[in-house]
BALUM-476941 format. One line per 5 residues: number of its first residue (from 1); for each residue x, y, z of N, C-alpha, C. Coordinates in nm, 2 decimals, padded with zeros to 4 digits. Each point is the difference from the previous one (the first is absolute). Last residue first. Layout:
BEGIN
NUM> X,Y,Z,X,Y,Z,X,Y,Z ~ ...
END
This chain:
BEGIN
239> -02.50,01.49,-00.35,-00.03,00.08,-00.12,00.00,-00.09,-00.13 ~ -00.06,-00.02,00.58,00.04,-00.07,-00.12,-00.04,00.08,-00.12 ~ 00.13,00.22,00.49,-00.11,-00.06,-00.07,00.05,-00.07,-00.13 ~ 00.32,00.03,00.43,-00.05,00.09,-00.11,-00.11,-00.07,-00.07 ~ 00.25,-00.22,00.34,-00.09,00.10,00.06,-00.06,00.10,-00.10
234> 00.33,-00.35,-00.10,-00.13,-00.06,00.03,-00.10,00.10,00.06 ~ 00.45,00.15,-00.12,-00.07,-00.06,-00.11,-00.14,-00.05,00.03 ~ 00.31,00.22,00.31,00.02,00.07,-00.12,-00.08,-00.06,-00.12 ~ -00.01,-00.18,00.46,-00.01,00.14,00.01,-00.01,00.07,-00.14 ~ 00.08,-00.47,00.04,-00.13,00.03,00.04,-00.03,00.15,00.00
229> 00.43,-00.16,-00.10,-00.09,-00.03,-00.10,-00.14,00.04,00.03 ~ 00.33,00.05,00.33,00.02,00.09,-00.11,-00.10,-00.02,-00.11 ~ 00.02,-00.31,00.35,-00.06,00.12,00.05,00.01,00.11,-00.11 ~ 00.22,-00.40,-00.08,-00.14,-00.02,00.00,-00.08,00.12,00.04 ~ 00.47,00.00,00.04,-00.04,00.01,-00.14,-00.15,-00.02,-00.02
224> 00.19,-00.05,00.43,00.00,00.15,-00.04,-00.04,00.01,-00.15 ~ 00.06,-00.43,00.21,-00.13,00.06,00.03,-00.01,00.14,-00.05 ~ 00.34,-00.37,-00.21,-00.01,00.11,00.09,-00.14,00.05,00.02 ~ 00.23,-00.36,-00.27,-00.10,-00.04,00.10,-00.02,00.12,00.10 ~ 00.30,00.03,-00.37,-00.12,-00.05,-00.06,-00.11,-00.04,00.10
219> 00.47,00.17,00.06,-00.11,00.09,00.01,-00.13,-00.05,-00.05 ~ 00.42,-00.24,-00.02,-00.04,00.01,00.14,-00.12,00.09,00.02 ~ 00.21,-00.05,-00.43,-00.07,-00.12,00.04,-00.05,00.01,00.14 ~ 00.07,00.44,-00.29,00.07,-00.08,00.09,-00.08,-00.13,00.03 ~ -00.15,00.35,-00.30,00.14,-00.01,-00.02,00.08,-00.08,00.09
214> -00.48,-00.02,-00.25,00.03,00.02,00.15,00.15,-00.02,00.01 ~ -00.39,00.08,-00.42,00.14,-00.01,00.04,00.01,00.03,00.15 ~ -00.42,-00.03,-00.23,00.09,-00.05,-00.10,00.14,-00.01,00.03 ~ -00.54,00.00,00.18,00.13,00.04,00.06,00.11,-00.06,-00.09 ~ -00.53,00.14,-00.09,00.10,-00.09,-00.03,00.13,00.05,00.06
209> -00.57,00.05,00.04,00.13,00.06,00.03,00.11,-00.10,-00.02 ~ -00.55,00.08,-00.17,00.12,-00.09,00.02,00.12,00.09,00.03 ~ -00.45,00.16,-00.12,00.00,-00.06,00.13,00.11,-00.09,00.03 ~ 00.09,00.34,-00.38,-00.13,-00.02,00.05,00.00,-00.06,00.14 ~ 00.44,00.02,-00.13,-00.08,-00.02,-00.12,-00.15,-00.03,00.05
204> 00.52,00.17,00.19,-00.14,-00.01,00.04,-00.08,00.00,-00.13 ~ 00.54,-00.12,00.17,-00.09,00.05,-00.10,-00.15,-00.02,00.06 ~ 00.55,00.05,00.19,-00.14,-00.05,00.02,-00.08,00.06,-00.11 ~ 00.54,-00.07,00.20,-00.08,00.03,-00.12,-00.14,-00.06,00.02 ~ 00.48,00.14,00.32,-00.12,-00.07,-00.02,-00.07,00.05,-00.13
199> 00.53,00.03,00.01,-00.11,00.05,00.09,-00.13,-00.08,-00.04 ~ 00.42,-00.02,-00.24,00.04,-00.03,00.14,-00.10,00.06,00.10 ~ 00.06,-00.18,-00.56,-00.07,00.08,00.10,00.05,-00.04,00.14 ~ 00.26,00.01,-00.48,-00.04,-00.10,00.10,-00.07,00.08,00.11 ~ 00.06,00.11,-00.55,00.03,00.04,00.14,-00.06,-00.10,00.09
194> -00.02,00.02,-00.50,00.10,-00.08,00.07,00.03,00.03,00.14 ~ -00.34,00.19,-00.30,00.13,00.05,-00.03,00.11,-00.08,00.06 ~ -00.46,-00.11,00.07,00.03,00.00,-00.15,00.13,00.05,-00.04 ~ -00.06,-00.18,00.51,-00.08,00.08,-00.09,00.05,-00.02,-00.15 ~ 00.00,-00.34,00.47,00.08,00.09,-00.08,-00.09,00.07,-00.11
189> 00.00,-00.32,00.51,-00.07,00.07,-00.11,00.10,00.09,-00.08 ~ 00.05,-00.48,00.30,00.05,00.14,-00.03,-00.07,00.07,-00.11 ~ -00.04,-00.43,00.35,-00.08,00.06,-00.11,00.04,00.14,-00.02 ~ 00.29,-00.43,00.21,-00.05,00.14,00.02,-00.08,00.04,-00.12 ~ 00.14,-00.49,00.23,-00.01,00.07,-00.13,-00.06,00.13,00.03
184> 00.31,-00.38,00.30,-00.12,00.07,-00.02,00.00,00.07,-00.13 ~ 00.27,-00.47,00.23,00.00,00.14,-00.06,-00.14,00.06,-00.01 ~ 00.26,-00.39,00.33,-00.11,00.03,-00.09,00.01,00.14,-00.05 ~ 00.47,-00.17,00.15,-00.13,-00.03,00.05,-00.11,00.04,-00.10 ~ 00.55,-00.15,-00.03,-00.10,00.09,-00.03,-00.14,-00.04,00.06
179> 00.49,-00.12,00.23,-00.09,-00.04,-00.11,-00.10,00.11,-00.03 ~ 00.40,00.06,00.30,-00.01,-00.15,-00.02,-00.09,-00.04,-00.12 ~ 00.34,00.39,00.19,-00.12,00.00,-00.08,-00.03,-00.14,-00.04 ~ 00.39,00.08,00.23,-00.10,00.03,00.09,-00.14,00.01,-00.07 ~ 00.43,-00.08,-00.21,-00.07,-00.12,00.04,-00.11,00.03,00.10
174> 00.28,00.35,-00.17,-00.08,-00.06,-00.10,-00.08,-00.12,00.05 ~ 00.12,00.37,00.35,00.08,-00.09,-00.08,-00.09,-00.06,-00.11 ~ 00.01,00.47,00.35,-00.07,-00.10,-00.07,00.09,-00.08,-00.09 ~ 00.09,00.40,00.27,00.04,-00.13,00.06,-00.06,-00.11,-00.08 ~ -00.10,00.46,-00.10,00.14,-00.04,-00.05,00.04,-00.13,00.06
169> -00.47,00.24,-00.11,00.05,-00.08,00.11,00.13,-00.06,-00.04 ~ -00.20,00.30,-00.29,-00.07,00.04,00.13,00.04,-00.08,00.12 ~ 00.17,-00.08,-00.44,00.02,00.14,00.02,-00.06,00.05,00.13 ~ -00.05,-00.45,-00.18,00.11,00.02,00.09,00.03,00.15,00.02 ~ -00.34,-00.15,-00.30,-00.04,-00.02,00.14,00.12,00.04,00.09
164> 00.07,00.00,-00.47,-00.10,00.10,00.04,-00.03,00.00,00.15 ~ 00.27,-00.34,-00.18,00.07,00.13,00.00,-00.09,00.11,00.04 ~ -00.18,-00.43,-00.07,00.07,00.01,00.13,00.08,00.13,00.01 ~ -00.23,-00.10,-00.40,-00.09,00.03,00.10,00.07,00.02,00.13 ~ 00.26,-00.15,-00.35,-00.04,00.14,-00.02,-00.10,00.05,00.10
159> 00.15,-00.46,00.00,00.10,00.10,00.05,-00.04,00.15,-00.02 ~ -00.30,-00.36,-00.17,00.00,00.02,00.14,00.11,00.10,00.05 ~ -00.26,-00.04,-00.47,00.13,-00.02,00.05,00.01,00.04,00.14 ~ -00.41,00.05,-00.24,00.05,-00.13,-00.06,00.14,-00.04,00.06 ~ -00.23,00.41,00.12,-00.09,-00.11,00.02,00.05,-00.13,-00.04
154> 00.24,00.40,-00.08,00.01,-00.05,00.14,-00.10,-00.10,00.04 ~ -00.01,00.18,-00.44,00.13,-00.07,00.02,00.01,-00.05,00.14 ~ -00.38,00.26,-00.12,00.00,-00.14,-00.06,00.12,-00.07,00.03 ~ -00.01,00.45,00.13,-00.10,-00.08,00.08,00.00,-00.15,-00.05 ~ 00.26,00.32,-00.24,00.06,-00.02,00.13,-00.09,-00.09,00.08
149> -00.15,00.14,-00.42,00.11,-00.10,-00.02,00.06,-00.03,00.14 ~ -00.33,00.33,-00.01,-00.06,-00.13,-00.04,00.11,-00.11,-00.01 ~ 00.12,00.45,00.08,-00.06,-00.05,00.12,-00.05,-00.14,-00.03 ~ 00.16,00.24,-00.37,00.11,-00.04,00.09,-00.05,-00.07,00.13 ~ -00.31,00.18,-00.32,00.06,-00.13,-00.04,00.11,-00.04,00.09
144> -00.33,00.40,-00.01,00.04,-00.08,00.12,00.06,-00.14,-00.04 ~ -00.15,00.36,-00.31,00.03,00.07,00.12,00.07,-00.09,00.10 ~ -00.16,-00.18,-00.41,00.11,00.10,-00.03,00.04,00.07,00.13 ~ -00.37,-00.30,00.01,00.13,-00.07,-00.02,00.11,00.10,-00.02 ~ -00.43,00.18,00.04,00.05,-00.06,00.13,00.13,-00.07,-00.02
139> -00.21,00.17,-00.38,00.05,00.11,00.08,00.06,-00.05,00.14 ~ -00.21,-00.30,-00.30,00.12,00.04,-00.06,00.07,00.11,00.09 ~ -00.44,-00.16,00.11,00.10,-00.10,00.02,00.14,00.05,-00.05 ~ -00.46,00.22,00.01,00.11,00.04,00.08,00.12,-00.09,00.01 ~ -00.41,-00.09,-00.26,00.07,00.12,-00.05,00.11,00.04,00.09
134> -00.14,-00.52,-00.03,-00.06,00.12,00.07,00.08,00.13,-00.05 ~ 00.09,-00.47,-00.12,-00.06,00.09,-00.10,-00.07,00.12,00.07 ~ 00.24,-00.34,00.26,00.09,00.05,-00.11,-00.07,00.10,-00.09 ~ -00.26,-00.22,00.34,00.10,00.10,00.06,00.09,00.06,-00.11 ~ -00.30,-00.34,-00.13,-00.08,00.12,00.04,00.09,00.11,00.06
129> 00.19,-00.43,-00.09,-00.03,00.07,-00.13,-00.07,00.13,00.03 ~ 00.07,-00.29,00.36,00.13,00.06,-00.04,-00.02,00.08,-00.13 ~ -00.37,-00.25,00.17,00.03,00.11,00.09,00.13,00.08,-00.05 ~ -00.13,-00.39,-00.24,-00.10,00.11,-00.01,00.04,00.12,00.08 ~ 00.26,-00.40,00.03,00.03,00.08,-00.12,-00.10,00.11,-00.02
124> 00.16,-00.23,00.46,-00.12,00.02,-00.08,00.03,00.08,-00.12 ~ 00.27,-00.32,00.40,00.00,00.10,-00.11,-00.13,00.00,-00.06 ~ 00.32,-00.20,00.43,-00.14,00.03,-00.03,-00.01,00.11,-00.10 ~ 00.41,-00.16,00.17,-00.06,-00.10,-00.09,-00.14,00.02,-00.03 ~ 00.28,00.27,00.30,00.04,00.02,-00.14,-00.07,-00.10,-00.09
119> -00.26,00.12,00.44,00.13,-00.05,-00.03,00.03,00.03,-00.14 ~ -00.40,00.16,00.18,00.07,-00.01,00.12,00.14,-00.07,-00.01 ~ -00.41,00.24,-00.30,00.13,-00.06,-00.03,00.09,-00.01,00.13 ~ -00.48,00.16,-00.16,00.03,-00.08,00.12,00.13,-00.08,-00.01 ~ -00.11,00.28,-00.35,-00.06,00.08,00.11,00.02,-00.07,00.14
114> 00.37,-00.09,-00.37,-00.14,-00.03,00.01,-00.06,00.08,00.12 ~ 00.46,00.01,-00.10,-00.04,-00.04,-00.13,-00.15,-00.04,-00.01 ~ 00.29,00.36,00.33,-00.06,-00.13,00.00,-00.05,-00.03,-00.14 ~ 00.40,00.35,00.19,-00.13,-00.01,-00.08,-00.04,-00.15,-00.01 ~ 00.28,00.17,00.42,00.02,-00.05,-00.13,-00.13,-00.01,-00.08
109> 00.24,00.18,00.47,-00.12,00.04,-00.08,00.03,-00.04,-00.14 ~ 00.15,-00.15,00.55,00.05,00.07,-00.13,-00.13,00.04,-00.07 ~ 00.00,-00.05,00.55,-00.01,-00.07,-00.13,00.08,00.08,-00.11 ~ 00.18,-00.17,00.44,-00.06,00.03,-00.13,-00.11,00.10,00.02 ~ 00.20,-00.37,00.34,00.08,00.10,-00.07,-00.05,00.02,-00.14
104> -00.18,-00.19,00.52,-00.01,00.00,-00.15,00.09,00.11,-00.05 ~ -00.04,-00.30,00.48,00.04,00.13,-00.06,00.00,-00.02,-00.15 ~ -00.26,-00.23,00.47,00.09,-00.02,-00.12,00.02,00.13,-00.07 ~ -00.28,-00.05,00.40,00.14,00.03,00.02,00.09,-00.05,-00.12 ~ -00.49,00.00,00.02,00.06,-00.12,00.06,00.15,00.01,00.02
99> -00.26,00.35,-00.20,-00.06,-00.02,00.13,00.05,-00.13,00.07 ~ 00.33,00.26,-00.34,-00.13,-00.04,00.00,-00.06,-00.03,00.14 ~ 00.39,00.34,-00.22,-00.01,-00.11,00.10,-00.15,-00.03,00.00 ~ 00.31,00.23,-00.40,-00.12,00.00,00.08,-00.01,-00.12,00.09 ~ 00.35,00.31,-00.36,-00.01,-00.11,00.10,-00.12,00.02,00.09
94> 00.11,00.16,-00.54,00.01,00.04,00.14,-00.02,-00.13,00.08 ~ 00.04,00.20,-00.55,00.03,-00.11,00.09,00.01,00.06,00.14 ~ -00.29,00.30,-00.33,00.13,-00.06,00.00,00.02,-00.11,00.10 ~ -00.39,00.31,-00.13,00.09,00.04,00.10,00.14,-00.06,-00.01 ~ -00.38,00.16,-00.38,00.05,-00.12,00.07,00.10,00.05,00.10
89> -00.22,00.28,-00.33,-00.09,-00.03,00.11,00.04,-00.12,00.08 ~ 00.32,00.37,-00.27,-00.06,-00.13,-00.01,-00.10,-00.02,00.11 ~ 00.28,00.39,-00.05,-00.03,-00.03,-00.14,-00.08,-00.13,-00.02 ~ 00.18,00.18,00.42,-00.13,00.06,-00.04,-00.03,-00.03,-00.15 ~ 00.26,-00.30,00.38,00.04,00.08,-00.12,-00.13,00.06,-00.06
84> 00.11,-00.15,00.54,-00.08,-00.02,-00.13,00.06,00.09,-00.11 ~ 00.28,-00.21,00.41,-00.06,00.13,-00.03,-00.07,-00.02,-00.14 ~ 00.06,-00.45,00.28,00.08,00.10,-00.07,-00.08,00.13,-00.01 ~ -00.05,-00.37,00.41,-00.06,00.05,-00.12,00.10,00.09,-00.07 ~ -00.08,-00.38,00.42,00.10,00.08,-00.06,-00.04,00.03,-00.14
79> -00.22,-00.18,00.51,-00.01,00.01,-00.15,00.11,00.09,-00.05 ~ 00.04,-00.27,00.45,-00.12,00.06,-00.04,-00.02,00.00,-00.15 ~ 00.37,-00.20,00.21,-00.08,00.00,00.12,-00.14,00.07,-00.03 ~ 00.43,-00.28,-00.25,-00.11,00.10,-00.03,-00.10,00.00,00.12 ~ 00.38,-00.29,00.00,00.06,00.12,-00.07,-00.10,00.11,-00.02
74> -00.10,-00.44,00.18,00.03,00.11,00.10,00.07,00.11,-00.06 ~ -00.11,-00.40,-00.24,-00.11,00.09,00.01,00.02,00.11,00.10 ~ 00.26,-00.41,-00.14,00.05,00.13,-00.02,-00.11,00.11,00.01 ~ -00.08,-00.47,00.05,00.11,00.03,00.10,00.06,00.13,-00.03 ~ -00.35,-00.16,-00.29,-00.05,00.03,00.13,00.11,00.04,00.10
69> 00.05,00.11,-00.52,00.01,-00.12,00.08,-00.04,00.03,00.14 ~ -00.22,00.28,-00.39,00.12,00.00,00.07,00.01,-00.13,00.09 ~ -00.26,00.08,-00.49,-00.02,-00.02,00.15,00.14,00.00,00.06 ~ -00.21,00.24,-00.47,00.09,-00.11,00.05,-00.03,00.00,00.15 ~ -00.33,00.18,-00.42,00.06,00.01,00.13,00.10,-00.11,00.02
64> -00.30,00.30,-00.42,00.05,-00.12,00.06,00.08,00.02,00.13 ~ -00.40,00.23,-00.35,00.09,00.03,00.11,00.05,-00.13,00.07 ~ -00.23,00.18,-00.51,00.01,-00.11,00.10,00.11,00.05,00.11 ~ -00.36,00.27,-00.34,00.14,-00.01,00.04,00.01,-00.11,00.11 ~ -00.37,00.18,-00.42,00.03,-00.08,00.12,00.15,-00.01,00.02
59> -00.35,00.37,-00.21,00.13,-00.07,-00.04,00.04,-00.08,00.12 ~ -00.48,00.26,-00.18,00.08,-00.07,00.10,00.12,-00.07,-00.06 ~ -00.26,00.48,-00.16,00.00,-00.15,-00.02,00.08,-00.06,00.11 ~ -00.29,00.49,00.00,00.13,-00.07,-00.01,-00.02,-00.15,-00.01 ~ -00.25,00.17,-00.30,00.11,00.04,00.07,-00.04,00.05,00.14
54> -00.32,-00.14,-00.32,00.09,-00.11,00.01,00.12,00.03,00.08 ~ -00.48,00.23,00.09,00.11,00.02,-00.08,00.10,-00.12,00.01 ~ -00.51,-00.10,00.11,00.10,00.09,00.05,00.12,00.01,-00.10 ~ -00.42,-00.29,00.00,00.02,00.11,-00.10,00.10,00.11,00.05 ~ -00.14,-00.43,00.21,-00.10,00.11,00.03,00.03,00.12,-00.09
49> 00.27,-00.40,-00.02,-00.14,-00.05,00.00,-00.10,00.11,00.01 ~ 00.47,00.08,00.03,-00.05,00.00,-00.14,-00.14,-00.06,00.00 ~ 00.23,00.01,00.41,-00.03,00.13,-00.04,-00.06,00.01,-00.14 ~ 00.17,-00.41,00.17,-00.13,00.03,00.06,-00.04,00.14,-00.04 ~ 00.42,-00.13,-00.14,-00.10,-00.08,-00.07,-00.14,00.03,00.05
44> 00.37,00.20,00.22,-00.02,00.06,-00.13,-00.10,-00.08,-00.08 ~ 00.13,-00.17,00.42,-00.08,00.12,00.02,-00.02,00.07,-00.14 ~ 00.22,-00.43,00.16,-00.10,00.00,-00.11,-00.08,00.14,00.00 ~ 00.35,-00.10,00.32,00.06,-00.03,-00.13,-00.10,00.00,-00.11 ~ -00.22,00.19,00.41,00.15,-00.03,00.00,00.05,-00.02,-00.14
39> -00.46,00.11,00.17,00.03,-00.13,-00.07,00.15,-00.02,-00.02 ~ -00.42,00.27,00.24,00.14,00.00,00.04,00.06,-00.12,-00.06 ~ -00.48,00.30,-00.04,00.08,-00.11,-00.06,00.15,00.02,00.04 ~ -00.53,00.14,00.16,00.14,00.04,00.01,00.08,-00.11,-00.05 ~ -00.55,00.16,-00.05,00.11,-00.10,-00.01,00.13,00.06,00.02
34> -00.58,00.08,00.09,00.13,00.06,-00.03,00.10,-00.12,00.00 ~ -00.46,-00.11,00.02,-00.01,00.15,-00.02,00.13,00.06,-00.04 ~ -00.11,-00.51,-00.14,00.04,00.08,00.12,-00.03,00.15,-00.03 ~ -00.09,-00.56,-00.19,-00.02,00.14,-00.02,00.03,00.08,00.13 ~ 00.15,-00.51,-00.25,-00.05,00.07,00.11,-00.01,00.15,-00.03
29> 00.09,-00.53,-00.18,-00.04,00.12,-00.06,-00.07,00.09,00.10 ~ 00.33,-00.50,-00.06,-00.09,00.09,00.07,-00.02,00.13,-00.08 ~ 00.30,-00.36,-00.12,-00.09,-00.08,00.08,-00.10,00.09,00.07 ~ 00.36,00.15,-00.30,-00.05,-00.12,-00.06,-00.11,-00.07,00.08 ~ 00.03,00.52,00.07,00.10,-00.10,00.00,-00.05,-00.13,-00.06
24> -00.12,00.57,00.06,-00.02,-00.13,-00.07,00.12,-00.09,00.02 ~ -00.28,00.47,00.19,00.13,-00.06,00.00,-00.02,-00.15,-00.04 ~ -00.27,00.51,-00.03,-00.01,-00.15,-00.01,00.14,-00.06,-00.01 ~ -00.24,00.49,00.20,00.11,-00.07,-00.06,-00.02,-00.15,00.00 ~ -00.33,00.48,-00.01,00.06,-00.11,00.08,00.11,-00.06,-00.07
19> -00.30,00.33,-00.19,00.04,00.06,00.13,00.06,-00.10,00.09 ~ -00.14,-00.12,-00.44,-00.12,00.04,00.08,00.04,00.05,00.14 ~ 00.40,-00.23,-00.21,-00.13,00.00,-00.07,-00.11,00.04,00.10 ~ 00.57,-00.12,-00.09,-00.09,00.10,00.07,-00.13,00.01,-00.08 ~ 00.38,-00.42,00.04,-00.09,00.09,-00.08,-00.08,00.09,00.08
14> 00.44,-00.38,-00.03,-00.06,00.09,00.09,-00.08,00.10,-00.09 ~ 00.26,-00.53,-00.04,-00.06,00.12,-00.05,-00.06,00.09,00.11 ~ 00.25,-00.41,00.07,00.01,00.01,-00.15,-00.06,00.12,-00.06 ~ 00.22,-00.21,00.49,-00.10,00.10,-00.05,00.03,00.01,-00.15 ~ 00.08,-00.43,00.34,00.07,00.09,-00.09,-00.11,00.10,-00.06
9> 00.02,-00.31,00.44,-00.09,00.06,-00.08,00.06,00.10,-00.09 ~ 00.19,-00.27,00.38,-00.01,-00.08,-00.13,-00.11,00.06,-00.09 ~ -00.08,00.11,00.50,00.13,-00.03,-00.06,-00.03,-00.08,-00.13 ~ -00.28,00.36,00.34,-00.01,-00.10,-00.10,00.14,-00.03,-00.06 ~ -00.28,00.24,00.45,00.13,-00.01,-00.07,-00.01,-00.12,-00.09
4> -00.36,00.37,00.27,00.03,-00.14,-00.06,00.13,00.00,-00.08 ~ -00.31,00.30,00.42,00.07,-00.01,-00.12,00.03,-00.14,-00.05 ~ -00.22,00.17,00.42,-00.09,-00.03,-00.12,00.08,00.00,-00.13 ~ 00.20,00.06,00.44,-00.08,00.12,-00.03,-00.09,-00.03,-00.13
END
């Protein structure tokens, strides 16, 4: 349809000028009528480019998974989910059968030490320091330190993870959890008072629309979200 996909183009600046938007990268400089920024883990950084409020900030949470032994995959015929805890935007450990009939057990929710912290060894002092100095950091730690200790402990100690999983599948054995698979990092938005956002957050700054929080990783590719943005943001005149 005449569109263009560019890989490896880090956006270093977005400027609204003369009723248009200039998007700057190290290798290109393009002008558009309107821009929709869906930057995930970098959404708060991109929001600052256009002068939006620093809040909500992104706090990265890593979600890790164990894989169920193939010969035990028949324990899970569909998906097994816990009842959500309304205090947290995280669902907790659950069983998911994949498209190749492998069964994933997870994820947990451990604070990542970098925006792209997919393992414990990936550490960014800058990202960690920015999180610690955020006004809501003390409040978040005070409210949810027990959850934090529990999630970190089960990440590091397999029997603790196994205990969580076995509540849903009593026939599960420790050796059925064979290995950890690739982890994901959730771009969790949090406010100045330490609150974790569990709903969509969108900013409109002139001709730039910034999607700052999408509460479910599965929702980030939803056509319904695109339709919502078009109806409520792109259809309105630029101010």
